[in-house]
Each structure stands twice: as structure tokens, then as C-alpha cells.
LUMSE-558445 format. One record per residue (C-alpha): residue number from 1; x, y, z. Coordinates in steps of 0.001 Angstrom, whole numbers, plus 500000, padded with zeros to 6 digits. Example, Ala and Ser with C-alpha at 12.3 -4.5 7.8 and 13.67 -1.06 7.14 Angstrom:
@k 1&X 512300&Y 495500&Z 507800
@k 2&X 513670&Y 498940&Z 507140
% end
This chain:
@k 1&X 500000&Y 500000&Z 500000
@k 2&X 501967&Y 503007&Z 498688
@k 3&X 499491&Y 505858&Z 499198
@k 4&X 496439&Y 506956&Z 501129
@k 5&X 494059&Y 509435&Z 499465
@k 6&X 491168&Y 511471&Z 500858
@k 7&X 491804&Y 509714&Z 504191
@k 8&X 490991&Y 506355&Z 502557
@k 9&X 493270&Y 503349&Z 502170
@k 10&X 494200&Y 502139&Z 498698
@k 11&X 491803&Y 499380&Z 497510
@k 12&X 493208&Y 495958&Z 498378
@k 13&X 493420&Y 494868&Z 494716
@k 14&X 495654&Y 497839&Z 493755
@k 15&X 499432&Y 497995&Z 494178
@k 16&X 502048&Y 500371&Z 492899
@k 17&X 504955&Y 502717&Z 493399
@k 18&X 504948&Y 506464&Z 493915
@k 19&X 507461&Y 509123&Z 492905
@k 20&X 507800&Y 512879&Z 493207
@k 21&X 510498&Y 515456&Z 492450
@k 22&X 512877&Y 516650&Z 495153
@k 23&X 511335&Y 520149&Z 495066
@k 24&X 508472&Y 521785&Z 493177
@k 25&X 509482&Y 523537&Z 489928
@k 26&X 511436&Y 526676&Z 490834
@k 27&X 511164&Y 529873&Z 488787
@k 28&X 513294&Y 532914&Z 489481
@k 29&X 511568&Y 536281&Z 489291
@k 30&X 514010&Y 538290&Z 487177
@k 31&X 513775&Y 541873&Z 485983
@k 32&X 516022&Y 543218&Z 483256
@k 33&X 517071&Y 546855&Z 483284
@k 34&X 518133&Y 548631&Z 480071
@k 35&X 521866&Y 549264&Z 479874
@k 36&X 522463&Y 547084&Z 482938
@k 37&X 524255&Y 543788&Z 482747
@k 38&X 522358&Y 540724&Z 483853
@k 39&X 519092&Y 541177&Z 485745
@k 40&X 517617&Y 541884&Z 489172
@k 41&X 516687&Y 538784&Z 491162
@k 42&X 513377&Y 539365&Z 492992
@k 43&X 513219&Y 535920&Z 494541
@k 44&X 511720&Y 532564&Z 493627
@k 45&X 508254&Y 531237&Z 492950
@k 46&X 507317&Y 527575&Z 493254
@k 47&X 505200&Y 525894&Z 490619
@k 48&X 502666&Y 523078&Z 490911
@k 49&X 504035&Y 519844&Z 492356
@k 50&X 503417&Y 516667&Z 490296
@k 51&X 503243&Y 513284&Z 492035
@k 52&X 503165&Y 510092&Z 489953
@k 53&X 501623&Y 506777&Z 491002
@k 54&X 502438&Y 503786&Z 488784
@k 55&X 499819&Y 501175&Z 489628
@k 56&X 498789&Y 497655&Z 488800
@k 57&X 495505&Y 495815&Z 489293
@k 58&X 495285&Y 492025&Z 489337
@k 59&X 492069&Y 490508&Z 487965
@k 60&X 490550&Y 487160&Z 487014
@k 61&X 488542&Y 488101&Z 483911
@k 62&X 487217&Y 491133&Z 482056
@k 63&X 484109&Y 491407&Z 484219
@k 64&X 486248&Y 491372&Z 487362
@k 65&X 488522&Y 494042&Z 485862
@k 66&X 485554&Y 496271&Z 484968
@k 67&X 484227&Y 496133&Z 488536
@k 68&X 487650&Y 496875&Z 490032
@k 69&X 488334&Y 499752&Z 487640
@k 70&X 485034&Y 501399&Z 488524
@k 71&X 485814&Y 501074&Z 492229
@k 72&X 489345&Y 502422&Z 491758
@k 73&X 488041&Y 505317&Z 489656
@k 74&X 485530&Y 506222&Z 492354
@k 75&X 488333&Y 506105&Z 494943
@k 76&X 490440&Y 508515&Z 492839
@k 77&X 487996&Y 511148&Z 491568
@k 78&X 487241&Y 514367&Z 493482
@k 79&X 486278&Y 517857&Z 492363
@k 80&X 488550&Y 519485&Z 494960
@k 81&X 492027&Y 518748&Z 496308
@k 82&X 492181&Y 515997&Z 498944
@k 83&X 494858&Y 514873&Z 501432
@k 84&X 497403&Y 512574&Z 499783
@k 85&X 499721&Y 510656&Z 502110
@k 86&X 502821&Y 508821&Z 500860
@k 87&X 503096&Y 505960&Z 503307
@k 88&X 506891&Y 505835&Z 503238
@k 89&X 506697&Y 509321&Z 504853
@k 90&X 503910&Y 508885&Z 507441
@k 91&X 502249&Y 511846&Z 509098
@k 92&X 502836&Y 514171&Z 506124
@k 93&X 500169&Y 515089&Z 503584
@k 94&X 499930&Y 516826&Z 500212
@k 95&X 496767&Y 518505&Z 498918
@k 96&X 496241&Y 516871&Z 495535
@k 97&X 493737&Y 515823&Z 492895
@k 98&X 493984&Y 513572&Z 489867
@k 99&X 494720&Y 515260&Z 486555
@k 100&X 495429&Y 514326&Z 482950
@k 101&X 495153&Y 510986&Z 481167
@k 102&X 494368&Y 507816&Z 483136
@k 103&X 494934&Y 505265&Z 480364
@k 104&X 495941&Y 501680&Z 481173
@k 105&X 497255&Y 498519&Z 479524
@k 106&X 495795&Y 495050&Z 480274
@k 107&X 497899&Y 491927&Z 479858
@k 108&X 498124&Y 488513&Z 481510
@k 109&X 495481&Y 489372&Z 484118
@k 110&X 497386&Y 492457&Z 485238
@k 111&X 496258&Y 495973&Z 484364
@k 112&X 498916&Y 498689&Z 484548
@k 113&X 498755&Y 502456&Z 484283
@k 114&X 499923&Y 505786&Z 485642
@k 115&X 497936&Y 508187&Z 487812
@k 116&X 499103&Y 511805&Z 487855
@k 117&X 498334&Y 513827&Z 490969
@k 118&X 498766&Y 517605&Z 490863
@k 119&X 499339&Y 519745&Z 493951
@k 120&X 498524&Y 523378&Z 493160
@k 121&X 499663&Y 524034&Z 496724
@k 122&X 503152&Y 522547&Z 496310
@k 123&X 504010&Y 522185&Z 499986
@k 124&X 503823&Y 519136&Z 502235
@k 125&X 502063&Y 519463&Z 505584
@k 126&X 501942&Y 517754&Z 508946
@k 127&X 498748&Y 516372&Z 510399
@k 128&X 496752&Y 519024&Z 512227
@k 129&X 498124&Y 520086&Z 515602
@k 130&X 496059&Y 521604&Z 518394
@k 131&X 497121&Y 523581&Z 521455
@k 132&X 495374&Y 525282&Z 524384
@k 133&X 496577&Y 528893&Z 524403
@k 134&X 495339&Y 529450&Z 527960
@k 135&X 497727&Y 526739&Z 529184
@k 136&X 500662&Y 527459&Z 526856
@k 137&X 500653&Y 530642&Z 524772
@k 138&X 503886&Y 529820&Z 522906
@k 139&X 503315&Y 527899&Z 519673
@k 140&X 506182&Y 526168&Z 517866
@k 141&X 506310&Y 525899&Z 514089
@k 142&X 508929&Y 523283&Z 513219
@k 143&X 508305&Y 523502&Z 509480
@k 144&X 510358&Y 525539&Z 507033
@k 145&X 507480&Y 527747&Z 505784
@k 146&X 505041&Y 530016&Z 507675
@k 147&X 501783&Y 528419&Z 508843
@k 148&X 498305&Y 529976&Z 508812
@k 149&X 496422&Y 528864&Z 511945
@k 150&X 492775&Y 528703&Z 512959
@k 151&X 492049&Y 530015&Z 516465
@k 152&X 488797&Y 529318&Z 518340
@k 153&X 487701&Y 531377&Z 521354
@k 154&X 484773&Y 530949&Z 523737
@k 155&X 483920&Y 533910&Z 525965
@k 156&X 482950&Y 533816&Z 529625
@k 157&X 482409&Y 537558&Z 530193
@k 158&X 481008&Y 540510&Z 528281
@k 159&X 483347&Y 542996&Z 526635
@k 160&X 483391&Y 545926&Z 524221
@k 161&X 486903&Y 545047&Z 523031
@k 162&X 489124&Y 542027&Z 522427
@k 163&X 492588&Y 541623&Z 520935
@k 164&X 494956&Y 538853&Z 519940
@k 165&X 498581&Y 539533&Z 519042
@k 166&X 501905&Y 537916&Z 518168
@k 167&X 505275&Y 539625&Z 517717
@k 168&X 504352&Y 540526&Z 514131
@k 169&X 500547&Y 540490&Z 513854
@k 170&X 497614&Y 541914&Z 515764
@k 171&X 493822&Y 541796&Z 515513
@k 172&X 491664&Y 544184&Z 517549
@k 173&X 487888&Y 543757&Z 517773
@k 174&X 485509&Y 546468&Z 518953
@k 175&X 486462&Y 549574&Z 520881
@k 176&X 487487&Y 550326&Z 524474
@k 177&X 485060&Y 551510&Z 527099
@k 178&X 485746&Y 555023&Z 528364
@k 179&X 484826&Y 554852&Z 532028
@k 180&X 482351&Y 557503&Z 533109
@k 181&X 481656&Y 558948&Z 529668
@k 182&X 480308&Y 556221&Z 527373
@k 183&X 477894&Y 553529&Z 528508
@k 184&X 478443&Y 549977&Z 527188
@k 185&X 475315&Y 548458&Z 525672
@k 186&X 474679&Y 544993&Z 524185
@k 187&X 473837&Y 544903&Z 520497
@k 188&X 471455&Y 542025&Z 521176
@k 189&X 469693&Y 540914&Z 524354
@k 190&X 469060&Y 537178&Z 524573
@k 191&X 465458&Y 536647&Z 525670
@k 192&X 465172&Y 532912&Z 524926
@k 193&X 468029&Y 530463&Z 524493
@k 194&X 466645&Y 526934&Z 524642
@k 195&X 468634&Y 523806&Z 523708
@k 196&X 465469&Y 521667&Z 523782
@k 197&X 466669&Y 519297&Z 526505
@k 198&X 463207&Y 519343&Z 528101
@k 199&X 459686&Y 520452&Z 527260
@k 200&X 459370&Y 522004&Z 530725
@k 201&X 458706&Y 525720&Z 530378
@k 202&X 456751&Y 525226&Z 527168
@k 203&X 452964&Y 525484&Z 527004
@k 204&X 450300&Y 524185&Z 524662
@k 205&X 450219&Y 525371&Z 521062
@k 206&X 447933&Y 528226&Z 520008
@k 207&X 447324&Y 527891&Z 516270
@k 208&X 449027&Y 526566&Z 513131
@k 209&X 448224&Y 526230&Z 509440
@k 210&X 446336&Y 523026&Z 510184
@k 211&X 445278&Y 521128&Z 513313
@k 212&X 447239&Y 520948&Z 516559
@k 213&X 447253&Y 517358&Z 517829
@k 214&X 449672&Y 514684&Z 518951
@k 215&X 452537&Y 515151&Z 521417
@k 216&X 455997&Y 516689&Z 521377
@k 217&X 458884&Y 515193&Z 523366
@k 218&X 462539&Y 515970&Z 523984
@k 219&X 464906&Y 513194&Z 522922
@k 220&X 468664&Y 513279&Z 522328
@k 221&X 468735&Y 517058&Z 522666
@k 222&X 465943&Y 517741&Z 520162
@k 223&X 462211&Y 518326&Z 520123
@k 224&X 460583&Y 515548&Z 518084
@k 225&X 456995&Y 514565&Z 517416
@k 226&X 456155&Y 511532&Z 519545
@k 227&X 452767&Y 511322&Z 517829
@k 228&X 450999&Y 513362&Z 515163
@k 229&X 447355&Y 512463&Z 515653
@k 230&X 445122&Y 511918&Z 512621
@k 231&X 443706&Y 514454&Z 510183
@k 232&X 443103&Y 514835&Z 506458
@k 233&X 445310&Y 517935&Z 506194
@k 234&X 448353&Y 519309&Z 507992
@k 235&X 448513&Y 518317&Z 511639
@k 236&X 450892&Y 517651&Z 514492
@k 237&X 452104&Y 518859&Z 517887
@k 238&X 452977&Y 522454&Z 518775
@k 239&X 454390&Y 524095&Z 521910
@k 240&X 454676&Y 527758&Z 522897
@k 241&X 456986&Y 529769&Z 525122
@k 242&X 455983&Y 533031&Z 526779
@k 243&X 458491&Y 535884&Z 526530
@k 244&X 457391&Y 537073&Z 529956
@k 245&X 456714&Y 540712&Z 530681
@k 246&X 458752&Y 541836&Z 527691
@k 247&X 456946&Y 542642&Z 524454
@k 248&X 459641&Y 542724&Z 521796
@k 249&X 459528&Y 545106&Z 518841
@k 250&X 462848&Y 544608&Z 517040
@k 251&X 464015&Y 540999&Z 517155
@k 252&X 466021&Y 538178&Z 515617
@k 253&X 464675&Y 534627&Z 515904
@k 254&X 466842&Y 531602&Z 515083
@k 255&X 465957&Y 527919&Z 514999
@k 256&X 468381&Y 525041&Z 514342
@k 257&X 466638&Y 522058&Z 512761
@k 258&X 467280&Y 518606&Z 511299
@k 259&X 465184&Y 517483&Z 508323
@k 260&X 465736&Y 514271&Z 506344
@k 261&X 463218&Y 512192&Z 504414
@k 262&X 463764&Y 508469&Z 503998
@k 263&X 462097&Y 508429&Z 500564
@k 264&X 460243&Y 510727&Z 498181
@k 265&X 456755&Y 509794&Z 499374
@k 266&X 457234&Y 511302&Z 502832
@k 267&X 455777&Y 514725&Z 503673
@k 268&X 456260&Y 516959&Z 506683
@k 269&X 457234&Y 520322&Z 508098
@k 270&X 459081&Y 522008&Z 510947
@k 271&X 457880&Y 525536&Z 511706
@k 272&X 457984&Y 528443&Z 514125
@k 273&X 455276&Y 531039&Z 514673
@k 274&X 455514&Y 534416&Z 516418
@k 275&X 452409&Y 535802&Z 518184
@k 276&X 451455&Y 539113&Z 519742
@k 277&X 449817&Y 539312&Z 523177
@k 278&X 446349&Y 538833&Z 521626
@k 279&X 447406&Y 535561&Z 519944
@k 280&X 447549&Y 537120&Z 516484
@k 281&X 450212&Y 535689&Z 514189
@k 282&X 452901&Y 538244&Z 513439
@k 283&X 455522&Y 536099&Z 511701
@k 284&X 456318&Y 532560&Z 510599
@k 285&X 459250&Y 530539&Z 509216
@k 286&X 459451&Y 526887&Z 508309
@k 287&X 461005&Y 524124&Z 506246
@k 288&X 458516&Y 521789&Z 504595
@k 289&X 458318&Y 519031&Z 502002
@k 290&X 454854&Y 519220&Z 500457
@k 291&X 455477&Y 517164&Z 497295
@k 292&X 454756&Y 513446&Z 497045
@k 293&X 457031&Y 512496&Z 494169
@k 294&X 460248&Y 514374&Z 494912
@k 295&X 462442&Y 515033&Z 497932
@k 296&X 462522&Y 518832&Z 497882
@k 297&X 462230&Y 520676&Z 501228
@k 298&X 461345&Y 524359&Z 500788
@k 299&X 462028&Y 527216&Z 503224
@k 300&X 459310&Y 529845&Z 503624
@k 301&X 458990&Y 533054&Z 505631
@k 302&X 455976&Y 535241&Z 506340
@k 303&X 455287&Y 538626&Z 507858
@k 304&X 451700&Y 538288&Z 508992
@k 305&X 449975&Y 536631&Z 506046
@k 306&X 452486&Y 537989&Z 503529
@k 307&X 454742&Y 535255&Z 502118
@k 308&X 457899&Y 537235&Z 501353
@k 309&X 460408&Y 534421&Z 500929
@k 310&X 460230&Y 531011&Z 499289
@k 311&X 463538&Y 529235&Z 498713
@k 312&X 462251&Y 527317&Z 495672
@k 313&X 462257&Y 530640&Z 493806
@k 314&X 465944&Y 531170&Z 494599
@k 315&X 467729&Y 527797&Z 494617
@k 316&X 467635&Y 524606&Z 492568
@k 317&X 465230&Y 521789&Z 493389
@k 318&X 466488&Y 519423&Z 496048
@k 319&X 468950&Y 521994&Z 497464
@k 320&X 468157&Y 520883&Z 501031
@k 321&X 467814&Y 517156&Z 500265
@k 322&X 468406&Y 514358&Z 501084
@k 323&X 469202&Y 515670&Z 504569
@k 324&X 469407&Y 519148&Z 506068
@k 325&X 470946&Y 520407&Z 509281
@k 326&X 471080&Y 524146&Z 509650
@k 327&X 469565&Y 527391&Z 510827
@k 328&X 466326&Y 529184&Z 509988
@k 329&X 466266&Y 532913&Z 510805
@k 330&X 463526&Y 535540&Z 510939
@k 331&X 464272&Y 539165&Z 511806
@k 332&X 462369&Y 542430&Z 512097
@k 333&X 464135&Y 545748&Z 512648
@k 334&X 461952&Y 548789&Z 512206
@k 335&X 459669&Y 547971&Z 509295
@k 336&X 462200&Y 545725&Z 507555
@k 337&X 461664&Y 541974&Z 507700
@k 338&X 464482&Y 539596&Z 506752
@k 339&X 464685&Y 535802&Z 506569
@k 340&X 467498&Y 533360&Z 505861
@k 341&X 468177&Y 529639&Z 505633
@k 342&X 471732&Y 528354&Z 506017
@k 343&X 473468&Y 524975&Z 506221
@k 344&X 475643&Y 524399&Z 509283
@k 345&X 479097&Y 522847&Z 508928
@k 346&X 479764&Y 521427&Z 512394
@k 347&X 483458&Y 520723&Z 511798
@k 348&X 484269&Y 524233&Z 510574
@k 349&X 481776&Y 526056&Z 512825
@k 350&X 480266&Y 528038&Z 509966
@k 351&X 476910&Y 528606&Z 508318
@k 352&X 477202&Y 528275&Z 504523
@k 353&X 474911&Y 527873&Z 501531
@k 354&X 472904&Y 530862&Z 502725
@k 355&X 469770&Y 532047&Z 500958
@k 356&X 467878&Y 535110&Z 502157
@k 357&X 465285&Y 537710&Z 501245
@k 358&X 463755&Y 540808&Z 502799
@k 359&X 460493&Y 542731&Z 502835
@k 360&X 459688&Y 546309&Z 503866
@k 361&X 456341&Y 546676&Z 505609
@k 362&X 455393&Y 550030&Z 504100
@k 363&X 451905&Y 550093&Z 505613
@k 364&X 453038&Y 548878&Z 509041
@k 365&X 450527&Y 546007&Z 509055
@k 366&X 452824&Y 543562&Z 510846
@k 367&X 454389&Y 545708&Z 513548
@k 368&X 452828&Y 544273&Z 516715
@k 369&X 455327&Y 543440&Z 519502
@k 370&X 456112&Y 539742&Z 519958
@k 371&X 454790&Y 538082&Z 523133
@k 372&X 455030&Y 534323&Z 522363
@k 373&X 457040&Y 531961&Z 520186
@k 374&X 455682&Y 528619&Z 519021
@k 375&X 457385&Y 525581&Z 517467
@k 376&X 455568&Y 522935&Z 515437
@k 377&X 456401&Y 519646&Z 513727
@k 378&X 453810&Y 518461&Z 511250
@k 379&X 452650&Y 515675&Z 508954
@k 380&X 450097&Y 515632&Z 506143
@k 381&X 447018&Y 513418&Z 505950
@k 382&X 447858&Y 509734&Z 505834
@k 383&X 451238&Y 510329&Z 504228
@k 384&X 454183&Y 508905&Z 506099
@k 385&X 455884&Y 511750&Z 508013
@k 386&X 459520&Y 512764&Z 507556
@k 387&X 461929&Y 510244&Z 509133
@k 388&X 464151&Y 512860&Z 510779
@k 389&X 462379&Y 516079&Z 511716
@k 390&X 463654&Y 517761&Z 514853
@k 391&X 464333&Y 521103&Z 516512
@k 392&X 467737&Y 521288&Z 518189
@k 393&X 467642&Y 524818&Z 519622
@k 394&X 465853&Y 528168&Z 519424
@k 395&X 467141&Y 531652&Z 520167
@k 396&X 465147&Y 534855&Z 520423
@k 397&X 467065&Y 538146&Z 520646
@k 398&X 465842&Y 541660&Z 521230
@k 399&X 467742&Y 543987&Z 518893
@k 400&X 469183&Y 546987&Z 520710
@k 401&X 469750&Y 550417&Z 519183
@k 402&X 473192&Y 551871&Z 519923
@k 403&X 473775&Y 555636&Z 520112
@k 404&X 477386&Y 555944&Z 518875
@k 405&X 477816&Y 559265&Z 520678
@k 406&X 476700&Y 558100&Z 524113
@k 407&X 477095&Y 554328&Z 523958
@k 408&X 479674&Y 551723&Z 522940
@k 409&X 478474&Y 548288&Z 521798
@k 410&X 479238&Y 545164&Z 523795
@k 411&X 480485&Y 542863&Z 521035
@k 412&X 481010&Y 539669&Z 523057
@k 413&X 478807&Y 538137&Z 525748
@k 414&X 479188&Y 534889&Z 527726
@k 415&X 478908&Y 531851&Z 525459
@k 416&X 479887&Y 533655&Z 522258
@k 417&X 482261&Y 531760&Z 519942
@k 418&X 484842&Y 533553&Z 517807
@k 419&X 486886&Y 531835&Z 515085
@k 420&X 489835&Y 533572&Z 513433
@k 421&X 490814&Y 531618&Z 510308
@k 422&X 494111&Y 532828&Z 508848
@k 423&X 493978&Y 530079&Z 506218
@k 424&X 490989&Y 531656&Z 504449
@k 425&X 491226&Y 535173&Z 505880
@k 426&X 487820&Y 534935&Z 507549
@k 427&X 486389&Y 535664&Z 510989
@k 428&X 483137&Y 534196&Z 512312
@k 429&X 481187&Y 534844&Z 515492
@k 430&X 478668&Y 532162&Z 516396
@k 431&X 479007&Y 530769&Z 512836
@k 432&X 478299&Y 534134&Z 511134
@k 433&X 480789&Y 536426&Z 509342
@k 434&X 482155&Y 539013&Z 511770
@k 435&X 484026&Y 542053&Z 510506
@k 436&X 484113&Y 544253&Z 513618
@k 437&X 487880&Y 544561&Z 513725
@k 438&X 490212&Y 547495&Z 513110
@k 439&X 491340&Y 548154&Z 509562
@k 440&X 494998&Y 547872&Z 510577
@k 441&X 494487&Y 544341&Z 511901
@k 442&X 496478&Y 541508&Z 510317
@k 443&X 495697&Y 537811&Z 510579
@k 444&X 498149&Y 535891&Z 512787
@k 445&X 500743&Y 533805&Z 510942
@k 446&X 503097&Y 531309&Z 512599
@k 447&X 506670&Y 532037&Z 511583
@k 448&X 509367&Y 529376&Z 511851
@k 449&X 510321&Y 528680&Z 515452
@k 450&X 508502&Y 530030&Z 518525
@k 451&X 505441&Y 532278&Z 518348
@k 452&X 504146&Y 533903&Z 521530
@k 453&X 500464&Y 534885&Z 521631
@k 454&X 498968&Y 537621&Z 523782
@k 455&X 495224&Y 537656&Z 524480
@k 456&X 493649&Y 540762&Z 525991
@k 457&X 491670&Y 540981&Z 528104
@k 458&X 492452&Y 537362&Z 528964
@k 459&X 489968&Y 537077&Z 531840
@k 460&X 486951&Y 537234&Z 529503
@k 461&X 487963&Y 534047&Z 527646
@k 462&X 487265&Y 530566&Z 528998
@k 463&X 488579&Y 528616&Z 525979
@k 464&X 491261&Y 529446&Z 523397
@k 465&X 492486&Y 526711&Z 521060
@k 466&X 494781&Y 527038&Z 518069
@k 467&X 494842&Y 524556&Z 515170
@k 468&X 497570&Y 524514&Z 512543
@k 469&X 499689&Y 522414&Z 510213
@k 470&X 503441&Y 522682&Z 509884
@k 471&X 504622&Y 522890&Z 506282
@k 472&X 507732&Y 522126&Z 504241
@k 473&X 508881&Y 522878&Z 500716
@k 474&X 509780&Y 519229&Z 500225
% end
């Protein structure tokens, strides 16, 4: 077994040898100057690194060869670069994909050919390393090229400012609080933050587009329908939560859901409704599969009775199939309504594949303050309901208005997560893009040798982990 690709072992029926050049192709950057001998050397640039795998496949007959070639082809083909490990140099990976001709020759029950991998990033990397910066704030880079890390923070206290620095780089978020002159204010006030571990604190449903029946339970950290009841139309359980004495005008509501049909005949929905104190519906969002012959969940958002977003008008059919895990968002600030659906990548802590739309309530018909939130999981008629249909968490924020003359925004509160990704040049806060940092900020880069990190203020952070790969030119 000469190689491992995309974190998968080479198929057992394939053998071979691998080769690569000592270094990637080197090109000098030269500038000629009129009337000057020679040229000016401005350094080197490294070209793409080719890696060659000469393989053989043993087979019994043509049918056996056809099956093995299809399996080997599936093992090799990817649209994006994947980790390639040469097993004579364990613990080091290249980022490669197959390119060029993949022809072969078959003779005496042995098929031979050459696979060409191309590394557009010509360096070789270590496996990912991880370090707790609160325990040891000095990070060693033993490679011979700089490394771009990813740093994850979790906050334990509120703050208007936060900074991370090395000897060469610094990122500053927010602005300092001037004691006695400017009052710190949160940009959002969390009214409800429920991880759905129990139905305690939730009351009976008020109304849905259909019939409320059946029961809702909490299982494995999600609300699920334990039973749906029976009805010819839409039906299922619903639960409400009172926002207490607060009646919220400007808000952001978020709901993390799982939605996966086992086959095309299933139908179902997961929804949230927002009510005023007189039980009138003010807003609604939901993900539903209402078609019997195709697996195509559709996201919808309403302000009152006005349907202002429908994802099927913005994305291809089946965009959220066969399974969806992500966030549904509904927001109202002033007279502007906004809704979004996004897919959550758990490993990278980001929301991607976002689709959104907005609506301006010119006549002010849907401006009542919010007093209750309601969640609902539904089925349709006698159709089999969706196999996986659950609500993992809900968050309801009151949006605060900051006076920049008299107030400074609190940008981090307890529980917030911040990720600084120097690899891609991105910053996210709680999975969303976050650009509240000074224009002079530079992303931290690990130079060769020791790199000391400074976190300030350090007492507002309860977790700080850095992830990185060491890299070499060869």
C-alpha cells in the first residue's frame, strides 16, 4: 500500500509505486534593466508539484477488471484537492487531485497504468496540531514555511473590546470603554436560548396552518413529534413559550433544525410562529416538504399573512435534500423583515449555503410586539411523516439600538464563539461572518520557530484553542 488518498486506504486489489520530484518547479523572478548587465533577482516562485503513482491491478477476467476499475476510479475522483499521504513518509500530507490521462494497459490478468496527481499548493504538511493557548501561549512551528492557523475562542464575560497579538501580527475587535463617559450596551439581548433538553417551560400550542394534535417530546437534545394524531390535512404537535413581561419590537429569531426524508413519498414540516399578546400571528418561518414524488424541502417566511420568501424561487430543486441540518432565521428591525436559511458545517463552525430575502412593511401592518414563540412539527394526511424532523435549539434576541455618541456596543457576551481563520482570511462569530475589527488588523501567521500569543483581556475568555499544520517545501 503506497498511498492513502482522501483519508481512505488504497483498495486491496491495487498495488504500485509512487514518485515525486525533490522540490516543486522553481522559477526565478528576474527583471532586466536597460543598459544594465544581467538582471535583478526578485526571489523565487514555486510551481505546481506533480506526484506520479504507477499502479497495477490484478484481475481474474474482464468482468472482474471492469468492477475493480470502477471502484478504483471512484476512489480517485474528486472535484477538489484531497489529502494525499505517501506511506513511506507517514504523518505528512499533500493537497492533491487527479489530473490528465488515466489510460491503462491490460495483459496477463494484470492491468497497469499511471495516475498523475497535481498539487497546486506545492508544499507538504503535517497532520493538524492543536494547542490550548490558555495553558501554553507559545506555539512552535517546526516547518520551514510560515503556517496559517485557525484560532477558536469561547467567551465567559462581556466585553466591548478584544485583541489577539503575536510579535508581528495583531487583531483588535471592537472599541474600548471610556469609564464615566460612554455607557456599554449589548447589540442584542438574549430573551430565549433553549437547547430543547426538556419540554418544561413550554405550554400548549395556540394555532398553526392546520390542526394541533399529537405530542411533542425531547429526545437526544431535540424536540421531536412523539405522535401526530390523525387528520386529512396538515397536523401535528405544537408548543409555545411566553416571553414574559417583555413585548419585543425589534428581534432576531433563530431555529436550528434537522430534516431528512427516507424516501420521496414522505411529507412533513418544521415551523415556528411568532404571536402578539392577543394571539395574532405576526411572523412565521418553516422548512417543509409538500410534494409526494420528489424530495425537495422548501424554506418559507411570512410577515403576517404575507409570504415574502420562498427558497424554491431562489435555489435549485432538492437543494436541502436528502438531509438538512442548519439554521432558519427571521428578523424584524423597524419595518424591515428579513429571513434566511443556512446549512451548518459542524466541523468548521460556519453557516454556509445561505439564501435570504427581505420585505419592507410600508403600511406597518405587521408591527405588533412579539409576546410568544411557538414551534411545530407536522405531517400531512395519511402520508408517512419525515423520518428525521427535529428542533435542536431556538434563540430569540431583542435587537438593541446603539447611540454611537453616548454608547459603545458590547460585542462579546458569555457563550459567544469567535473563530479567526488565517487560512481563508475569515472571521466568524457564532458561525456568522464578523468584521468588527480594526482596519489595521492583520491575521496571525506562525513564523518558523517560537510564536508567543497575547490575548487581551484574557479574563473574559474561557477557551482558546489554536489549530495549525506545519509545512515544508519538500
